[in-house]
All heavy atoms as a GROMACS GRO file, in nm:
protein
  525
    1MET      N    1  -1.991  -0.073   1.249
    1MET     CA    2  -1.940   0.063   1.256
    1MET      C    3  -2.019   0.148   1.156
    1MET      O    4  -2.046   0.104   1.045
    1MET     CB    5  -1.792   0.064   1.223
    1MET     CG    6  -1.733   0.202   1.217
    1MET     SD    7  -1.558   0.205   1.183
    1MET     CE    8  -1.497   0.212   1.347
    2PRO      N    9  -2.052   0.271   1.193
    2PRO     CA   10  -2.126   0.359   1.103
    2PRO      C   11  -2.044   0.394   0.979
    2PRO      O   12  -1.921   0.388   0.980
    2PRO     CB   13  -2.151   0.485   1.186
    2PRO     CG   14  -2.115   0.451   1.325
    2PRO     CD   15  -2.029   0.331   1.322
    3ALA      N   16  -2.113   0.434   0.873
    3ALA     CA   17  -2.047   0.469   0.748
    3ALA      C   18  -1.967   0.598   0.768
    3ALA      O   19  -2.011   0.691   0.834
    3ALA     CB   20  -2.150   0.488   0.638
    4LYS      N   21  -1.849   0.603   0.706
    4LYS     CA   22  -1.762   0.719   0.718
    4LYS      C   23  -1.776   0.806   0.594
    4LYS      O   24  -1.795   0.759   0.483
    4LYS     CB   25  -1.616   0.676   0.730
    4LYS     CG   26  -1.584   0.597   0.854
    4LYS     CD   27  -1.514   0.683   0.955
    4LYS     CE   28  -1.469   0.606   1.075
    4LYS     NZ   29  -1.329   0.576   1.074
    5PHE      N   30  -1.763   0.938   0.614
    5PHE     CA   31  -1.762   1.031   0.503
    5PHE      C   32  -1.621   1.043   0.447
    5PHE      O   33  -1.601   1.048   0.327
    5PHE     CB   34  -1.812   1.168   0.549
    5PHE     CG   35  -1.818   1.269   0.438
    5PHE    CD1   36  -1.910   1.256   0.336
    5PHE    CD2   37  -1.734   1.378   0.437
    5PHE    CE1   38  -1.917   1.348   0.234
    5PHE    CE2   39  -1.741   1.471   0.336
    5PHE     CZ   40  -1.832   1.456   0.234
    6LYS      N   41  -1.522   1.045   0.536
    6LYS     CA   42  -1.382   1.044   0.496
    6LYS      C   43  -1.299   0.984   0.609
    6LYS      O   44  -1.353   0.951   0.715
    6LYS     CB   45  -1.333   1.184   0.461
    6LYS     CG   46  -1.344   1.288   0.570
    6LYS     CD   47  -1.299   1.424   0.521
    6LYS     CE   48  -1.314   1.529   0.627
    6LYS     NZ   49  -1.268   1.659   0.581
    7GLU      N   50  -1.170   0.968   0.586
    7GLU     CA   51  -1.082   0.903   0.682
    7GLU      C   52  -1.078   0.978   0.815
    7GLU      O   53  -1.090   1.101   0.819
    7GLU     CB   54  -0.938   0.899   0.626
    7GLU     CG   55  -0.923   0.814   0.503
    7GLU     CD   56  -0.919   0.666   0.534
    7GLU    OE1   57  -0.870   0.629   0.643
    7GLU    OE2   58  -0.964   0.588   0.451
    8SER      N   59  -1.058   0.904   0.925
    8SER     CA   60  -1.040   0.965   1.055
    8SER      C   61  -0.902   1.030   1.062
    8SER      O   62  -0.809   0.985   0.996
    8SER     CB   63  -1.051   0.860   1.165
    8SER     OG   64  -1.179   0.804   1.165
    9VAL      N   65  -0.891   1.134   1.144
    9VAL     CA   66  -0.766   1.210   1.152
    9VAL      C   67  -0.729   1.227   1.298
    9VAL      O   68  -0.815   1.248   1.384
    9VAL     CB   69  -0.785   1.350   1.089
    9VAL    CG1   70  -0.661   1.433   1.101
    9VAL    CG2   71  -0.828   1.337   0.944
   10LYS      N   72  -0.598   1.218   1.327
   10LYS     CA   73  -0.549   1.247   1.461
   10LYS      C   74  -0.509   1.394   1.466
   10LYS      O   75  -0.433   1.441   1.383
   10LYS     CB   76  -0.431   1.159   1.496
   10LYS     CG   77  -0.470   1.018   1.524
   10LYS     CD   78  -0.356   0.939   1.582
   10LYS     CE   79  -0.402   0.799   1.616
   10LYS     NZ   80  -0.297   0.722   1.679
   11VAL      N   81  -0.560   1.464   1.566
   11VAL     CA   82  -0.534   1.606   1.582
   11VAL      C   83  -0.456   1.626   1.711
   11VAL      O   84  -0.486   1.566   1.814
   11VAL     CB   85  -0.668   1.684   1.589
   11VAL    CG1   86  -0.643   1.832   1.608
   11VAL    CG2   87  -0.749   1.658   1.465
   12VAL      N   88  -0.356   1.714   1.706
   12VAL     CA   89  -0.275   1.743   1.823
   12VAL      C   90  -0.355   1.833   1.917
   12VAL      O   91  -0.400   1.940   1.879
   12VAL     CB   92  -0.144   1.812   1.784
   12VAL    CG1   93  -0.064   1.849   1.907
   12VAL    CG2   94  -0.062   1.725   1.692
   13VAL      N   95  -0.371   1.788   2.042
   13VAL     CA   96  -0.442   1.867   2.142
   13VAL      C   97  -0.341   1.951   2.219
   13VAL      O   98  -0.360   2.070   2.240
   13VAL     CB   99  -0.519   1.775   2.239
   13VAL    CG1  100  -0.583   1.856   2.351
   13VAL    CG2  101  -0.625   1.697   2.164
   14ASP      N  102  -0.232   1.889   2.261
   14ASP     CA  103  -0.128   1.958   2.336
   14ASP      C  104   0.008   1.918   2.280
   14ASP      O  105   0.047   1.803   2.290
   14ASP     CB  106  -0.139   1.922   2.485
   14ASP     CG  107  -0.044   2.001   2.572
   14ASP    OD1  108   0.020   2.096   2.522
   14ASP    OD2  109  -0.034   1.968   2.692
   15ARG      N  110   0.078   2.013   2.223
   15ARG     CA  111   0.207   1.982   2.159
   15ARG      C  112   0.311   1.940   2.260
   15ARG      O  113   0.394   1.854   2.232
   15ARG     CB  114   0.258   2.103   2.080
   15ARG     CG  115   0.178   2.133   1.960
   15ARG     CD  116   0.235   2.251   1.885
   15ARG     NE  117   0.223   2.220   1.745
   15ARG     CZ  118   0.322   2.221   1.659
   15ARG    NH1  119   0.441   2.257   1.698
   15ARG    NH2  120   0.302   2.189   1.535
   16GLN      N  121   0.311   2.003   2.376
   16GLN     CA  122   0.416   1.976   2.472
   16GLN      C  123   0.408   1.834   2.529
   16GLN      O  124   0.508   1.765   2.538
   16GLN     CB  125   0.409   2.077   2.586
   16GLN     CG  126   0.542   2.105   2.647
   16GLN     CD  127   0.542   2.236   2.722
   16GLN    OE1  128   0.437   2.287   2.757
   16GLN    NE2  129   0.659   2.291   2.744
   17SER      N  130   0.289   1.791   2.564
   17SER     CA  131   0.273   1.656   2.618
   17SER      C  132   0.242   1.554   2.509
   17SER      O  133   0.225   1.436   2.537
   17SER     CB  134   0.164   1.654   2.724
   17SER     OG  135   0.040   1.686   2.666
   18ARG      N  136   0.231   1.602   2.386
   18ARG     CA  137   0.204   1.517   2.268
   18ARG      C  138   0.072   1.440   2.279
   18ARG      O  139   0.064   1.324   2.239
   18ARG     CB  140   0.318   1.421   2.241
   18ARG     CG  141   0.446   1.490   2.205
   18ARG     CD  142   0.551   1.392   2.168
   18ARG     NE  143   0.672   1.463   2.129
   18ARG     CZ  144   0.789   1.408   2.120
   18ARG    NH1  145   0.804   1.280   2.145
   18ARG    NH2  146   0.893   1.479   2.083
   19LYS      N  147  -0.028   1.504   2.335
   19LYS     CA  148  -0.159   1.440   2.344
   19LYS      C  149  -0.231   1.457   2.211
   19LYS      O  150  -0.232   1.564   2.152
   19LYS     CB  151  -0.241   1.502   2.456
   19LYS     CG  152  -0.188   1.466   2.593
   19LYS     CD  153  -0.284   1.507   2.700
   19LYS     CE  154  -0.226   1.462   2.833
   19LYS     NZ  155  -0.315   1.494   2.943
   20MET      N  156  -0.292   1.347   2.167
   20MET     CA  157  -0.361   1.345   2.040
   20MET      C  158  -0.508   1.314   2.063
   20MET      O  159  -0.544   1.247   2.158
   20MET     CB  160  -0.301   1.239   1.948
   20MET     CG  161  -0.153   1.251   1.926
   20MET     SD  162  -0.111   1.390   1.827
   20MET     CE  163  -0.125   1.317   1.668
   21LYS      N  164  -0.592   1.362   1.972
   21LYS     CA  165  -0.734   1.332   1.974
   21LYS      C  166  -0.772   1.285   1.835
   21LYS      O  167  -0.732   1.345   1.735
   21LYS     CB  168  -0.813   1.458   2.011
   21LYS     CG  169  -0.961   1.439   2.013
   21LYS     CD  170  -1.030   1.569   2.045
   21LYS     CE  171  -1.180   1.550   2.038
   21LYS     NZ  172  -1.252   1.675   2.056
   22THR      N  173  -0.849   1.178   1.825
   22THR     CA  174  -0.893   1.127   1.697
   22THR      C  175  -1.028   1.188   1.662
   22THR      O  176  -1.121   1.184   1.741
   22THR     CB  177  -0.905   0.973   1.701
   22THR    OG1  178  -0.780   0.919   1.743
   22THR    CG2  179  -0.939   0.919   1.564
   23VAL      N  180  -1.035   1.245   1.541
   23VAL     CA  181  -1.159   1.304   1.493
   23VAL      C  182  -1.215   1.212   1.385
   23VAL      O  183  -1.147   1.182   1.287
   23VAL     CB  184  -1.135   1.445   1.435
   23VAL    CG1  185  -1.264   1.502   1.380
   23VAL    CG2  186  -1.075   1.535   1.540
   24HIS      N  187  -1.338   1.165   1.406
   24HIS     CA  188  -1.402   1.074   1.311
   24HIS      C  189  -1.503   1.153   1.227
   24HIS      O  190  -1.576   1.236   1.280
   24HIS     CB  191  -1.475   0.962   1.385
   24HIS     CG  192  -1.385   0.879   1.471
   24HIS    ND1  193  -1.296   0.788   1.420
   24HIS    CD2  194  -1.367   0.877   1.606
   24HIS    CE1  195  -1.229   0.731   1.518
   24HIS    NE2  196  -1.269   0.784   1.632
   25TYR      N  197  -1.505   1.126   1.099
   25TYR     CA  198  -1.596   1.193   1.007
   25TYR      C  199  -1.704   1.094   0.962
   25TYR      O  200  -1.695   1.036   0.856
   25TYR     CB  201  -1.519   1.248   0.887
   25TYR     CG  202  -1.420   1.354   0.925
   25TYR    CD1  203  -1.285   1.324   0.939
   25TYR    CD2  204  -1.462   1.484   0.950
   25TYR    CE1  205  -1.195   1.422   0.974
   25TYR    CE2  206  -1.372   1.582   0.986
   25TYR     CZ  207  -1.239   1.551   0.999
   25TYR     OH  208  -1.150   1.648   1.036
   26TYR      N  209  -1.803   1.075   1.049
   26TYR     CA  210  -1.912   0.984   1.016
   26TYR      C  211  -2.013   1.052   0.925
   26TYR      O  212  -2.033   1.173   0.931
   26TYR     CB  213  -1.983   0.937   1.143
   26TYR     CG  214  -1.895   0.852   1.232
   26TYR    CD1  215  -1.862   0.893   1.360
   26TYR    CD2  216  -1.846   0.730   1.187
   26TYR    CE1  217  -1.781   0.814   1.441
   26TYR    CE2  218  -1.766   0.652   1.266
   26TYR     CZ  219  -1.734   0.694   1.394
   26TYR     OH  220  -1.654   0.616   1.473
   27LEU      N  221  -2.076   0.973   0.841
   27LEU     CA  222  -2.173   1.024   0.745
   27LEU      C  223  -2.293   1.086   0.814
   27LEU      O  224  -2.346   1.187   0.769
   27LEU     CB  225  -2.216   0.911   0.652
   27LEU     CG  226  -2.264   0.947   0.514
   27LEU    CD1  227  -2.167   1.039   0.442
   27LEU    CD2  228  -2.284   0.822   0.432
   28LYS      N  229  -2.334   1.028   0.926
   28LYS     CA  230  -2.451   1.079   0.996
   28LYS      C  231  -2.428   1.216   1.059
   28LYS      O  232  -2.523   1.287   1.088
   28LYS     CB  233  -2.496   0.979   1.104
   28LYS     CG  234  -2.393   0.956   1.213
   28LYS     CD  235  -2.442   0.851   1.309
   28LYS     CE  236  -2.337   0.826   1.417
   28LYS     NZ  237  -2.380   0.722   1.507
   29ASN      N  238  -2.302   1.257   1.078
   29ASN     CA  239  -2.270   1.386   1.138
   29ASN      C  240  -2.236   1.493   1.033
   29ASN      O  241  -2.213   1.608   1.068
   29ASN     CB  242  -2.151   1.374   1.232
   29ASN     CG  243  -2.180   1.284   1.349
   29ASN    OD1  244  -2.295   1.267   1.386
   29ASN    ND2  245  -2.078   1.225   1.407
   30THR      N  246  -2.232   1.454   0.907
   30THR     CA  247  -2.194   1.545   0.800
   30THR      C  248  -2.314   1.627   0.755
   30THR      O  249  -2.424   1.573   0.741
   30THR     CB  250  -2.140   1.464   0.680
   30THR    OG1  251  -2.037   1.376   0.727
   30THR    CG2  252  -2.083   1.553   0.573
   31PRO      N  253  -2.296   1.757   0.732
   31PRO     CA  254  -2.407   1.840   0.684
   31PRO      C  255  -2.460   1.792   0.550
   31PRO      O  256  -2.385   1.742   0.465
   31PRO     CB  257  -2.346   1.979   0.671
   31PRO     CG  258  -2.223   1.977   0.754
   31PRO     CD  259  -2.175   1.836   0.757
   32THR      N  260  -2.589   1.807   0.528
   32THR     CA  261  -2.654   1.759   0.407
   32THR      C  262  -2.594   1.821   0.281
   32THR      O  263  -2.571   1.752   0.183
   32THR     CB  264  -2.806   1.789   0.413
   32THR    OG1  265  -2.860   1.729   0.530
   32THR    CG2  266  -2.878   1.734   0.292
   33GLN      N  267  -2.567   1.950   0.285
   33GLN     CA  268  -2.512   2.018   0.167
   33GLN      C  269  -2.376   1.962   0.128
   33GLN      O  270  -2.345   1.948   0.011
   33GLN     CB  271  -2.501   2.170   0.192
   33GLN     CG  272  -2.461   2.247   0.069
   33GLN     CD  273  -2.558   2.226  -0.047
   33GLN    OE1  274  -2.679   2.227  -0.029
   33GLN    NE2  275  -2.505   2.204  -0.165
   34GLN      N  276  -2.296   1.925   0.226
   34GLN     CA  277  -2.164   1.868   0.198
   34GLN      C  278  -2.178   1.731   0.132
   34GLN      O  279  -2.101   1.697   0.042
   34GLN     CB  280  -2.085   1.858   0.328
   34GLN     CG  281  -1.937   1.837   0.309
   34GLN     CD  282  -1.862   1.848   0.439
   34GLN    OE1  283  -1.920   1.874   0.544
   34GLN    NE2  284  -1.733   1.828   0.434
   35ILE      N  285  -2.276   1.653   0.173
   35ILE     CA  286  -2.300   1.522   0.112
   35ILE      C  287  -2.348   1.540  -0.032
   35ILE      O  288  -2.304   1.468  -0.123
   35ILE     CB  289  -2.402   1.441   0.194
   35ILE    CG1  290  -2.345   1.410   0.332
   35ILE    CG2  291  -2.438   1.311   0.123
   35ILE    CD1  292  -2.443   1.346   0.426
   36VAL      N  293  -2.438   1.635  -0.055
   36VAL     CA  294  -2.488   1.660  -0.190
   36VAL      C  295  -2.375   1.704  -0.282
   36VAL      O  296  -2.364   1.658  -0.396
   36VAL     CB  297  -2.602   1.765  -0.187
   36VAL    CG1  298  -2.640   1.809  -0.327
   36VAL    CG2  299  -2.723   1.710  -0.114
   37ASP      N  300  -2.287   1.791  -0.233
   37ASP     CA  301  -2.174   1.836  -0.313
   37ASP      C  302  -2.081   1.721  -0.350
   37ASP      O  303  -2.032   1.711  -0.462
   37ASP     CB  304  -2.096   1.945  -0.239
   37ASP     CG  305  -2.175   2.073  -0.224
   37ASP    OD1  306  -2.273   2.092  -0.299
   37ASP    OD2  307  -2.138   2.155  -0.136
   38ALA      N  308  -2.056   1.632  -0.253
   38ALA     CA  309  -1.970   1.516  -0.279
   38ALA      C  310  -2.036   1.419  -0.377
   38ALA      O  311  -1.968   1.357  -0.459
   38ALA     CB  312  -1.937   1.445  -0.149
   39LEU      N  313  -2.167   1.409  -0.371
   39LEU     CA  314  -2.240   1.320  -0.461
   39LEU      C  315  -2.233   1.370  -0.605
   39LEU      O  316  -2.221   1.291  -0.699
   39LEU     CB  317  -2.386   1.307  -0.417
   39LEU     CG  318  -2.476   1.213  -0.495
   39LEU    CD1  319  -2.423   1.071  -0.485
   39LEU    CD2  320  -2.617   1.220  -0.440
   40GLU      N  321  -2.235   1.501  -0.623
   40GLU     CA  322  -2.231   1.560  -0.757
   40GLU      C  323  -2.089   1.569  -0.812
   40GLU      O  324  -2.071   1.595  -0.931
   40GLU     CB  325  -2.295   1.698  -0.754
   40GLU     CG  326  -2.444   1.691  -0.726
   40GLU     CD  327  -2.506   1.827  -0.704
   40GLU    OE1  328  -2.432   1.927  -0.698
   40GLU    OE2  329  -2.629   1.832  -0.690
   41ASN      N  330  -1.989   1.546  -0.730
   41ASN     CA  331  -1.850   1.550  -0.775
   41ASN      C  332  -1.824   1.433  -0.870
   41ASN      O  333  -1.862   1.320  -0.843
   41ASN     CB  334  -1.757   1.543  -0.654
   41ASN     CG  335  -1.612   1.565  -0.691
   41ASN    OD1  336  -1.578   1.578  -0.807
   41ASN    ND2  337  -1.528   1.568  -0.592
   42SER      N  338  -1.756   1.459  -0.981
   42SER     CA  339  -1.733   1.355  -1.081
   42SER      C  340  -1.624   1.256  -1.038
   42SER      O  341  -1.614   1.148  -1.094
   42SER     CB  342  -1.695   1.418  -1.215
   42SER     OG  343  -1.574   1.490  -1.201
   43ASN      N  344  -1.541   1.291  -0.941
   43ASN     CA  345  -1.432   1.203  -0.899
   43ASN      C  346  -1.474   1.101  -0.793
   43ASN      O  347  -1.395   1.017  -0.754
   43ASN     CB  348  -1.317   1.287  -0.841
   43ASN     CG  349  -1.255   1.376  -0.945
   43ASN    OD1  350  -1.285   1.366  -1.062
   43ASN    ND2  351  -1.170   1.467  -0.902
   44THR      N  352  -1.597   1.108  -0.747
   44THR     CA  353  -1.644   1.018  -0.643
   44THR      C  354  -1.668   0.878  -0.698
   44THR      O  355  -1.728   0.861  -0.804
   44THR     CB  356  -1.775   1.072  -0.581
   44THR    OG1  357  -1.754   1.207  -0.542
   44THR    CG2  358  -1.815   0.992  -0.461
   45GLN      N  359  -1.622   0.777  -0.625
   45GLN     CA  360  -1.639   0.638  -0.667
   45GLN      C  361  -1.785   0.597  -0.653
   45GLN      O  362  -1.856   0.646  -0.565
   45GLN     CB  363  -1.554   0.546  -0.581
   45GLN     CG  364  -1.406   0.567  -0.596
   45GLN     CD  365  -1.327   0.475  -0.505
   45GLN    OE1  366  -1.384   0.399  -0.427
   45GLN    NE2  367  -1.197   0.483  -0.514
   46PRO      N  368  -1.831   0.503  -0.737
   46PRO     CA  369  -1.970   0.457  -0.730
   46PRO      C  370  -2.007   0.401  -0.593
   46PRO      O  371  -2.119   0.420  -0.546
   46PRO     CB  372  -1.977   0.349  -0.837
   46PRO     CG  373  -1.871   0.384  -0.934
   46PRO     CD  374  -1.761   0.446  -0.852
   47LYS      N  375  -1.914   0.334  -0.526
   47LYS     CA  376  -1.940   0.278  -0.393
   47LYS      C  377  -1.975   0.390  -0.294
   47LYS      O  378  -2.068   0.379  -0.214
   47LYS     CB  379  -1.817   0.203  -0.344
   47LYS     CG  380  -1.827   0.151  -0.203
   47LYS     CD  381  -1.698   0.082  -0.162
   47LYS     CE  382  -1.706   0.032  -0.020
   47LYS     NZ  383  -1.585  -0.038   0.020
   48HIS      N  384  -1.902   0.500  -0.301
   48HIS     CA  385  -1.926   0.611  -0.210
   48HIS      C  386  -2.053   0.687  -0.249
   48HIS      O  387  -2.126   0.734  -0.161
   48HIS     CB  388  -1.806   0.706  -0.209
   48HIS     CG  389  -1.682   0.642  -0.156
   48HIS    ND1  390  -1.665   0.613  -0.023
   48HIS    CD2  391  -1.572   0.598  -0.218
   48HIS    CE1  392  -1.548   0.556  -0.006
   48HIS    NE2  393  -1.489   0.545  -0.124
   49LYS      N  394  -2.080   0.696  -0.378
   49LYS     CA  395  -2.203   0.762  -0.422
   49LYS      C  396  -2.326   0.690  -0.367
   49LYS      O  397  -2.423   0.754  -0.326
   49LYS     CB  398  -2.210   0.768  -0.574
   49LYS     CG  399  -2.120   0.872  -0.634
   49LYS     CD  400  -2.142   0.883  -0.784
   49LYS     CE  401  -2.056   0.993  -0.841
   49LYS     NZ  402  -2.084   1.018  -0.981
   50GLN      N  403  -2.321   0.558  -0.365
   50GLN     CA  404  -2.433   0.480  -0.312
   50GLN      C  405  -2.450   0.506  -0.162
   50GLN      O  406  -2.562   0.520  -0.113
   50GLN     CB  407  -2.414   0.331  -0.339
   50GLN     CG  408  -2.532   0.247  -0.296
   50GLN     CD  409  -2.661   0.285  -0.368
   50GLN    OE1  410  -2.661   0.302  -0.490
   50GLN    NE2  411  -2.768   0.303  -0.294
   51LYS      N  412  -2.338   0.513  -0.089
   51LYS     CA  413  -2.345   0.543   0.054
   51LYS      C  414  -2.408   0.680   0.076
   51LYS      O  415  -2.491   0.697   0.166
   51LYS     CB  416  -2.205   0.543   0.117
   51LYS     CG  417  -2.145   0.409   0.137
   51LYS     CD  418  -2.026   0.407   0.230
   51LYS     CE  419  -1.930   0.520   0.219
   51LYS     NZ  420  -1.809   0.503   0.300
   52PHE      N  421  -2.370   0.777  -0.006
   52PHE     CA  422  -2.424   0.912   0.007
   52PHE      C  423  -2.574   0.914  -0.024
   52PHE      O  424  -2.652   0.978   0.045
   52PHE     CB  425  -2.351   1.009  -0.084
   52PHE     CG  426  -2.203   1.020  -0.056
   52PHE    CD1  427  -2.116   1.063  -0.152
   52PHE    CD2  428  -2.150   0.986   0.068
   52PHE    CE1  429  -1.981   1.075  -0.127
   52PHE    CE2  430  -2.015   0.996   0.095
   52PHE     CZ  431  -1.929   1.040  -0.004
   53ARG      N  432  -2.615   0.841  -0.130
   53ARG     CA  433  -2.758   0.835  -0.164
   53ARG      C  434  -2.839   0.769  -0.052
   53ARG      O  435  -2.949   0.814  -0.021
   53ARG     CB  436  -2.777   0.758  -0.294
   53ARG     CG  437  -2.758   0.842  -0.416
   53ARG     CD  438  -2.804   0.769  -0.541
   53ARG     NE  439  -2.693   0.773  -0.637
   53ARG     CZ  440  -2.618   0.669  -0.672
   53ARG    NH1  441  -2.644   0.549  -0.628
   53ARG    NH2  442  -2.518   0.685  -0.757
   54ASN      N  443  -2.784   0.664   0.007
   54ASN     CA  444  -2.853   0.596   0.118
   54ASN      C  445  -2.872   0.690   0.236
   54ASN      O  446  -2.978   0.692   0.298
   54ASN     CB  447  -2.776   0.472   0.163
   54ASN     CG  448  -2.784   0.359   0.064
   54ASN    OD1  449  -2.871   0.358  -0.024
   54ASN    ND2  450  -2.693   0.264   0.075
   55GLU      N  451  -2.771   0.770   0.267
   55GLU     CA  452  -2.781   0.863   0.379
   55GLU      C  453  -2.883   0.972   0.350
   55GLU      O  454  -2.962   1.010   0.435
   55GLU     CB  455  -2.644   0.925   0.408
   55GLU     CG  456  -2.644   1.026   0.520
   55GLU     CD  457  -2.682   0.970   0.656
   55GLU    OE1  458  -2.667   0.847   0.678
   55GLU    OE2  459  -2.728   1.048   0.742
   56LEU      N  460  -2.885   1.022   0.227
   56LEU     CA  461  -2.981   1.127   0.190
   56LEU      C  462  -3.123   1.072   0.193
   56LEU      O  463  -3.216   1.142   0.234
   56LEU     CB  464  -2.946   1.185   0.054
   56LEU     CG  465  -2.818   1.268   0.048
   56LEU    CD1  466  -2.787   1.307  -0.095
   56LEU    CD2  467  -2.826   1.390   0.138
   57THR      N  468  -3.142   0.947   0.154
   57THR     CA  469  -3.272   0.884   0.159
   57THR      C  470  -3.318   0.870   0.305
   57THR      O  471  -3.434   0.894   0.337
   57THR     CB  472  -3.268   0.744   0.093
   57THR    OG1  473  -3.227   0.761  -0.042
   57THR    CG2  474  -3.404   0.679   0.096
   58ARG      N  475  -3.225   0.833   0.392
   58ARG     CA  476  -3.256   0.820   0.534
   58ARG      C  477  -3.301   0.954   0.592
   58ARG      O  478  -3.391   0.960   0.675
   58ARG     CB  479  -3.132   0.772   0.609
   58ARG     CG  480  -3.156   0.743   0.756
   58ARG     CD  481  -3.028   0.700   0.826
   58ARG     NE  482  -2.938   0.812   0.848
   58ARG     CZ  483  -2.948   0.898   0.951
   58ARG    NH1  484  -3.045   0.886   1.038
   58ARG    NH2  485  -2.861   0.996   0.965
   59ARG      N  486  -3.242   1.063   0.543
   59ARG     CA  487  -3.278   1.197   0.589
   59ARG      C  488  -3.403   1.252   0.522
   59ARG      O  489  -3.454   1.356   0.561
   59ARG     CB  490  -3.163   1.294   0.563
   59ARG     CG  491  -3.039   1.263   0.642
   59ARG     CD  492  -2.931   1.362   0.615
   59ARG     NE  493  -2.808   1.322   0.679
   59ARG     CZ  494  -2.704   1.401   0.694
   59ARG    NH1  495  -2.706   1.525   0.650
   59ARG    NH2  496  -2.595   1.357   0.754
   60GLY      N  497  -3.449   1.186   0.416
   60GLY     CA  498  -3.568   1.232   0.346
   60GLY      C  499  -3.541   1.338   0.243
   60GLY      O  500  -3.630   1.414   0.208
   61VAL      N  501  -3.419   1.344   0.192
   61VAL     CA  502  -3.380   1.445   0.092
   61VAL      C  503  -3.380   1.377  -0.045
   61VAL      O  504  -3.330   1.267  -0.061
   61VAL     CB  505  -3.239   1.500   0.122
   61VAL    CG1  506  -3.196   1.599   0.015
   61VAL    CG2  507  -3.235   1.562   0.259
   62THR      N  508  -3.438   1.445  -0.144
   62THR     CA  509  -3.436   1.391  -0.281
   62THR      C  510  -3.339   1.475  -0.365
   62THR      O  511  -3.341   1.598  -0.359
   62THR     CB  512  -3.575   1.397  -0.347
   62THR    OG1  513  -3.622   1.530  -0.343
   62THR    CG2  514  -3.672   1.307  -0.272
   63VAL      N  515  -3.254   1.406  -0.440
   63VAL     CA  516  -3.157   1.472  -0.526
   63VAL      C  517  -3.188   1.433  -0.669
   63VAL      O  518  -3.200   1.316  -0.702
   63VAL     CB  519  -3.013   1.429  -0.490
   63VAL    CG1  520  -2.914   1.496  -0.583
   63VAL    CG2  521  -2.984   1.464  -0.346
   64GLY      N  522  -3.203   1.531  -0.754
   64GLY     CA  523  -3.242   1.506  -0.892
   64GLY      C  524  -3.134   1.495  -0.989
   64GLY      O  525  -3.024   1.500  -0.989
   0.00000   0.00000   0.00000
């Protein structure tokens, strides 16, 4: 399974029939600026920081 940026969420599509849609937040679909901001956040765990660095490397972005 691809790396996730954050937890998946169920979103209500139709309240009357109670239809739900699952929205997945994969790292590969996340904008680069959002990943850089999360990487610079002091509350981010080291495990997640490494995932973010790997994704930025894959995209060819260098963060100083």
